[in-house]
C-alpha positions as CSV (number, residue, x, y, z in Angstrom):
1,X,15.8,-1.8,-26.7
2,X,16.1,1.4,-28.8
3,X,14.4,1.5,-32.2
4,X,14.9,3.9,-35.1
5,X,12.2,3.9,-37.8
6,X,13.4,5.3,-41.1
7,X,10.7,6.4,-43.5
8,X,10.2,8.5,-46.6
9,X,6.7,9.5,-45.6
10,X,4.1,8.6,-43.0
11,X,0.5,7.8,-43.8
12,X,-0.2,7.2,-40.1
13,X,-0.7,10.0,-37.6
14,X,1.4,10.3,-34.5
15,X,-1.5,9.2,-32.3
16,X,-1.9,6.1,-34.5
17,X,1.7,5.2,-34.2
18,X,1.6,5.8,-30.4
19,X,-1.3,3.5,-30.0
20,X,0.3,0.8,-32.1
21,X,3.9,1.0,-30.8
22,X,3.6,2.4,-27.3
23,X,6.7,3.1,-25.2
24,X,7.5,6.1,-27.4
25,X,10.7,6.8,-25.4
26,X,12.2,3.7,-26.9
27,X,11.9,4.6,-30.6
28,X,12.6,7.4,-32.9
29,X,11.3,8.3,-36.3
30,X,13.9,9.5,-38.9
31,X,12.1,10.8,-42.0
32,X,13.8,11.1,-45.3
33,X,15.6,13.0,-46.5
34,X,18.0,12.9,-43.6
35,X,21.7,13.8,-43.3
36,X,24.3,11.2,-42.5
37,X,25.2,13.2,-39.4
38,X,21.7,12.6,-38.1
39,X,22.2,8.8,-38.4
40,X,25.7,9.1,-36.8
41,X,24.3,11.2,-33.9
42,X,21.5,8.6,-33.3
43,X,24.0,5.7,-33.5
44,X,26.2,7.3,-30.8
45,X,23.4,8.7,-28.6
46,X,21.1,5.7,-28.3
47,X,23.6,3.3,-26.7
48,X,24.3,6.0,-24.1
49,X,20.6,6.5,-23.5
50,X,20.2,2.7,-23.0
51,X,23.2,2.7,-20.6
52,X,21.8,5.5,-18.5
53,X,18.4,3.8,-18.4
54,X,20.1,0.5,-17.3
55,X,21.9,2.3,-14.5
56,X,18.7,3.8,-13.3
57,X,16.9,0.5,-13.5
58,X,19.6,-1.2,-11.4
59,X,19.6,1.7,-8.9
60,X,15.8,1.4,-8.5
61,X,16.2,-2.4,-8.0
62,X,18.9,-1.9,-5.4
63,X,16.8,0.7,-3.5
64,X,13.8,-1.7,-3.6
65,X,15.9,-4.5,-2.1
66,X,17.2,-2.1,0.6
67,X,13.7,-1.0,1.5
68,X,12.5,-4.6,1.7
69,X,15.4,-5.6,4.0
70,X,14.9,-2.5,6.2
71,X,11.2,-3.2,6.3
72,X,11.8,-6.8,7.4
73,X,14.3,-5.7,10.1
74,X,11.8,-3.1,11.3
75,X,9.0,-5.6,11.5
76,X,11.2,-8.1,13.5
77,X,12.2,-5.3,15.8
78,X,8.6,-4.2,16.3
79,X,7.5,-7.8,17.0
80,X,9.9,-8.1,20.0
81,X,8.2,-5.5,22.3
82,X,4.8,-6.8,21.2
83,X,5.8,-10.4,22.1
84,X,7.2,-9.1,25.5
85,X,4.0,-7.2,26.2
86,X,1.9,-10.2,25.4
87,X,4.0,-12.4,27.8
88,X,3.8,-9.8,30.5
89,X,0.0,-9.5,30.1
90,X,-0.3,-13.3,30.3
91,X,1.9,-13.4,33.5
92,X,-0.1,-10.6,35.1
93,X,-3.4,-12.4,34.4
94,X,-2.0,-15.6,35.8
95,X,-0.9,-13.8,39.0
96,X,-4.3,-12.2,39.4
97,X,-6.0,-15.6,39.0
98,X,-3.7,-17.1,41.6
99,X,-4.2,-14.1,44.0
100,X,-8.0,-14.3,43.7
101,X,-8.0,-18.0,44.5
102,X,-8.9,-18.9,40.9
């Protein structure tokens, strides 16, 4: 969400507004007197800003999914040699016990 705050004056400091509103990248302050062109510029720029942020959010989500899938595949792949090594160690131990008369 993008927010534009129009005000004639501000009796709050910038730090006070930041602490109250947070996420300052999502809102703008437009102080009076302002030109119509400023409002038109904001009205055209903010939807594009939102669209770019949405594309970035989706890209990050896609990358996180890909990393998760790759990690799962890698863990499965790494488990196979470990399982084979465990079976081999067990077979070797069983042969030793048979060979020693145990």
